[in-house]
N, CA, C and O atoms as a DFTB+ gen file, in Angstrom:
276 C
 N C O
     1  1       0.843      -1.176       0.000
     2  2       0.000       0.000       0.000
     3  2       0.890       1.241       0.000
     4  3       1.843       1.332       0.774
     5  1       0.574       2.183      -0.866
     6  2       1.365       3.401      -0.981
     7  2       1.037       4.361       0.162
     8  3      -0.085       4.402       0.665
     9  1       2.034       5.113       0.545
    10  2       1.820       6.108       1.596
    11  2       0.957       7.246       1.051
    12  3       1.059       7.633      -0.113
    13  1       0.108       7.764       1.929
    14  2      -0.700       8.909       1.522
    15  2       0.153      10.155       1.657
    16  3       0.813      10.366       2.674
    17  1       0.130      10.958       0.644
    18  2       0.818      12.239       0.682
    19  2      -0.236      13.308       0.913
    20  3      -1.161      13.480       0.120
    21  1      -0.073      14.015       2.009
    22  2      -1.027      15.059       2.335
    23  2      -0.667      16.330       1.603
    24  3       0.485      16.764       1.596
    25  1      -1.662      16.909       0.994
    26  2      -1.448      18.177       0.313
    27  2      -1.325      19.265       1.365
    28  3      -2.130      19.349       2.293
    29  1      -0.321      20.083       1.207
    30  2      -0.156      21.215       2.099
    31  2      -1.215      22.255       1.717
    32  3      -1.317      22.637       0.551
    33  1      -1.999      22.710       2.694
    34  2      -3.050      23.677       2.333
    35  2      -2.442      24.987       1.827
    36  3      -1.488      25.519       2.396
    37  1      -3.015      25.470       0.768
    38  2      -2.525      26.740       0.232
    39  2      -3.066      27.876       1.080
    40  3      -4.201      27.827       1.554
    41  1      -2.258      28.883       1.264
    42  2      -2.665      30.033       2.063
    43  2      -3.337      31.029       1.132
    44  3      -2.740      31.512       0.171
    45  1      -4.580      31.321       1.438
    46  2      -5.339      32.252       0.616
    47  2      -5.353      33.598       1.334
    48  3      -5.804      33.705       2.474
    49  1      -4.859      34.608       0.655
    50  2      -4.811      35.954       1.218
    51  2      -5.872      36.793       0.520
    52  3      -5.871      36.942      -0.702
    53  1      -6.787      37.342       1.337
    54  2      -7.839      38.172       0.763
    55  2      -7.919      39.507       1.498
    56  3      -7.548      39.620       2.666
    57  1      -8.405      40.493       0.795
    58  2      -8.609      41.818       1.365
    59  2      -9.916      41.778       2.153
    60  3     -10.949      41.374       1.619
    61  1      -9.878      42.195       3.420
    62  2     -11.093      42.143       4.247
    63  2     -11.713      43.514       4.475
    64  3     -12.721      43.623       5.173
    65  1     -11.138      44.551       3.906
    66  2     -11.719      45.881       4.024
    67  2     -10.792      46.857       4.725
    68  3      -9.612      46.578       4.936
    69  1     -11.350      48.013       5.082
    70  2     -10.559      49.073       5.714
    71  2     -10.682      48.991       7.224
    72  3     -11.697      48.555       7.767
    73  1      -9.614      49.425       7.887
    74  2      -9.585      49.480       9.341
    75  2     -10.535      50.573       9.820
    76  3     -10.596      51.654       9.234
    77  1     -11.261      50.290      10.868
    78  2     -12.220      51.241      11.441
    79  2     -11.538      52.507      11.945
    80  3     -12.150      53.575      11.934
    81  1     -10.291      52.413      12.384
    82  2      -9.597      53.538      12.998
    83  2      -8.628      54.240      12.045
    84  3      -8.680      55.462      11.906
    85  1      -7.748      53.486      11.390
    86  2      -6.719      54.128      10.562
    87  2      -7.076      54.164       9.072
    88  3      -6.366      54.790       8.286
    89  1      -8.146      53.513       8.684
    90  2      -8.645      53.499       7.308
    91  2      -7.691      52.859       6.304
    92  3      -7.840      53.072       5.101
    93  1      -6.715      52.080       6.772
    94  2      -5.814      51.368       5.860
    95  2      -6.448      50.042       5.473
    96  3      -7.213      49.459       6.242
    97  1      -6.125      49.571       4.275
    98  2      -6.633      48.286       3.823
    99  2      -6.035      47.167       4.683
   100  3      -4.873      47.235       5.082
   101  1      -6.844      46.138       4.962
   102  2      -6.386      45.018       5.772
   103  2      -6.530      43.722       4.984
   104  3      -7.408      43.592       4.132
   105  1      -5.653      42.765       5.281
   106  2      -5.756      41.433       4.696
   107  2      -5.945      40.425       5.827
   108  3      -5.662      40.722       6.988
   109  1      -6.420      39.245       5.481
   110  2      -6.793      38.273       6.495
   111  2      -5.602      37.673       7.249
   112  3      -5.815      36.969       8.237
   113  1      -4.381      37.916       6.834
   114  2      -3.225      37.377       7.556
   115  2      -2.769      38.298       8.684
   116  3      -1.915      37.918       9.485
   117  1      -3.334      39.520       8.755
   118  2      -2.981      40.460       9.814
   119  2      -3.808      40.165      11.059
   120  3      -4.858      39.525      10.993
   121  1      -3.312      40.644      12.187
   122  2      -4.043      40.515      13.439
   123  2      -5.145      41.566      13.451
   124  3      -4.868      42.764      13.414
   125  1      -6.420      41.106      13.503
   126  2      -7.528      42.055      13.456
   127  2      -8.682      41.574      14.314
   128  3      -8.739      40.410      14.710
   129  1      -9.605      42.494      14.597
   130  2     -10.826      42.176      15.330
   131  2     -12.017      42.583      14.471
   132  3     -11.931      43.506      13.661
   133  1     -13.124      41.882      14.660
   134  2     -14.353      42.202      13.933
   135  2     -15.386      42.682      14.941
   136  3     -15.520      42.110      16.022
   137  1     -16.107      43.723      14.587
   138  2     -17.117      44.288      15.464
   139  2     -18.504      43.856      15.001
   140  3     -18.766      43.733      13.805
   141  1     -19.372      43.631      15.956
   142  2     -20.746      43.229      15.658
   143  2     -21.625      44.469      15.650
   144  3     -22.338      44.755      16.612
   145  1     -21.558      45.191      14.551
   146  2     -22.409      46.354      14.368
   147  2     -23.080      46.233      13.002
   148  3     -22.894      45.234      12.306
   149  1     -23.845      47.228      12.620
   150  2     -24.598      47.143      11.365
   151  2     -23.696      46.980      10.153
   152  3     -24.035      46.252       9.220
   153  1     -22.534      47.662      10.159
   154  2     -21.633      47.597       9.006
   155  2     -20.673      46.411       9.080
   156  3     -19.957      46.131       8.118
   157  1     -20.654      45.709      10.226
   158  2     -19.717      44.604      10.458
   159  2     -18.282      45.056      10.187
   160  3     -17.561      44.438       9.404
   161  1     -17.887      46.136      10.844
   162  2     -16.569      46.712      10.632
   163  2     -15.490      45.866      11.275
   164  3     -15.749      45.046      12.156
   165  1     -14.273      46.090      10.807
   166  2     -13.098      45.393      11.312
   167  2     -12.018      46.416      11.607
   168  3     -12.055      47.535      11.094
   169  1     -11.039      46.026      12.447
   170  2      -9.957      46.941      12.778
   171  2      -8.710      46.143      13.117
   172  3      -8.785      44.993      13.550
   173  1      -7.561      46.778      12.910
   174  2      -6.315      46.170      13.375
   175  2      -6.394      46.044      14.891
   176  3      -6.968      46.909      15.552
   177  1      -5.837      45.001      15.438
   178  2      -5.865      44.811      16.883
   179  2      -5.147      45.961      17.587
   180  3      -5.620      46.459      18.609
   181  1      -4.006      46.379      17.041
   182  2      -3.235      47.464      17.661
   183  2      -3.999      48.787      17.634
   184  3      -3.959      49.539      18.609
   185  1      -4.688      49.080      16.546
   186  2      -5.477      50.319      16.452
   187  2      -6.575      50.321      17.512
   188  3      -6.806      51.339      18.163
   189  1      -7.252      49.188      17.687
   190  2      -8.310      49.098      18.676
   191  2      -7.747      49.258      20.087
   192  3      -8.347      49.934      20.923
   193  1      -6.602      48.640      20.351
   194  2      -5.978      48.705      21.665
   195  2      -5.595      50.146      22.011
   196  3      -5.812      50.600      23.135
   197  1      -5.023      50.863      21.033
   198  2      -4.645      52.261      21.251
   199  2      -5.873      53.117      21.524
   200  3      -5.847      53.973      22.408
   201  1      -6.945      52.895      20.775
   202  2      -8.167      53.668      20.969
   203  2      -8.779      53.391      22.340
   204  3      -9.246      54.318      23.002
   205  1      -8.784      52.142      22.774
   206  2      -9.300      51.800      24.097
   207  2      -8.486      52.481      25.186
   208  3      -9.044      52.940      26.182
   209  1      -7.174      52.550      25.004
   210  2      -6.310      53.192      25.985
   211  2      -6.614      54.692      26.065
   212  3      -6.667      55.264      27.153
   213  1      -6.815      55.323      24.895
   214  2      -7.156      56.751      24.870
   215  2      -8.484      56.995      25.594
   216  3      -8.606      57.950      26.361
   217  1      -9.470      56.140      25.352
   218  2     -10.772      56.287      26.004
   219  2     -10.647      56.129      27.513
   220  3     -11.304      56.845      28.269
   221  1      -9.813      55.203      27.954
   222  2      -9.600      54.984      29.381
   223  2      -8.987      56.222      30.036
   224  3      -9.410      56.628      31.118
   225  1      -7.996      56.818      29.383
   226  2      -7.350      58.022      29.913
   227  2      -8.354      59.170      29.989
   228  3      -8.404      59.879      30.994
   229  1      -9.158      59.363      28.930
   230  2     -10.172      60.420      28.930
   231  2     -11.187      60.199      30.052
   232  3     -11.601      61.155      30.707
   233  1     -11.584      58.963      30.275
   234  2     -12.545      58.654      31.327
   235  2     -11.973      58.994      32.698
   236  3     -12.663      59.560      33.546
   237  1     -10.701      58.642      32.908
   238  2     -10.057      58.950      34.188
   239  2      -9.942      60.462      34.398
   240  3     -10.130      60.947      35.513
   241  1      -9.636      61.206      33.334
   242  2      -9.552      62.665      33.435
   243  2     -10.904      63.253      33.804
   244  3     -10.992      64.140      34.652
   245  1     -11.957      62.757      33.165
   246  2     -13.309      63.251      33.450
   247  2     -13.716      62.937      34.891
   248  3     -14.310      63.780      35.563
   249  1     -13.403      61.745      35.366
   250  2     -13.741      61.365      36.741
   251  2     -12.968      62.218      37.745
   252  3     -13.508      62.619      38.777
   253  1     -11.708      62.491      37.436
   254  2     -10.891      63.306      38.320
   255  2     -11.438      64.729      38.378
   256  3     -11.501      65.328      39.451
   257  1     -11.834      65.269      37.231
   258  2     -12.365      66.617      37.164
   259  2     -13.694      66.707      37.934
   260  3     -13.942      67.697      38.623
   261  1     -14.544      65.681      37.819
   262  2     -15.821      65.682      38.527
   263  2     -15.633      65.556      40.034
   264  3     -16.384      66.147      40.810
   265  1     -14.638      64.790      40.440
   266  2     -14.415      64.606      41.882
   267  2     -13.845      65.880      42.524
   268  3     -14.011      66.089      43.725
   269  1     -13.180      66.725      41.740
   270  2     -12.623      67.966      42.271
   271  2     -13.701      69.016      42.496
   272  3     -13.549      69.890      43.349
   273  1     -14.779      68.936      41.744
   274  2     -15.868      69.936      41.857
   275  2     -16.715      69.691      43.029
   276  3     -17.667      70.433      43.268
């Protein structure tokens, strides 16, 4: 009986759209997140992380300002 030779799966690279934050084109081999909204937008993981960090800092500033009043 002959040995089975497994075909190596070909890597298919496709364009998945623009990043929600930086508006650059993204491909499926990049690290990205998908959002469950009406447009089903996607974003680079790093762009989302940076935006979350900015929102956290703004929230802390607002809380600090409110506590001083």
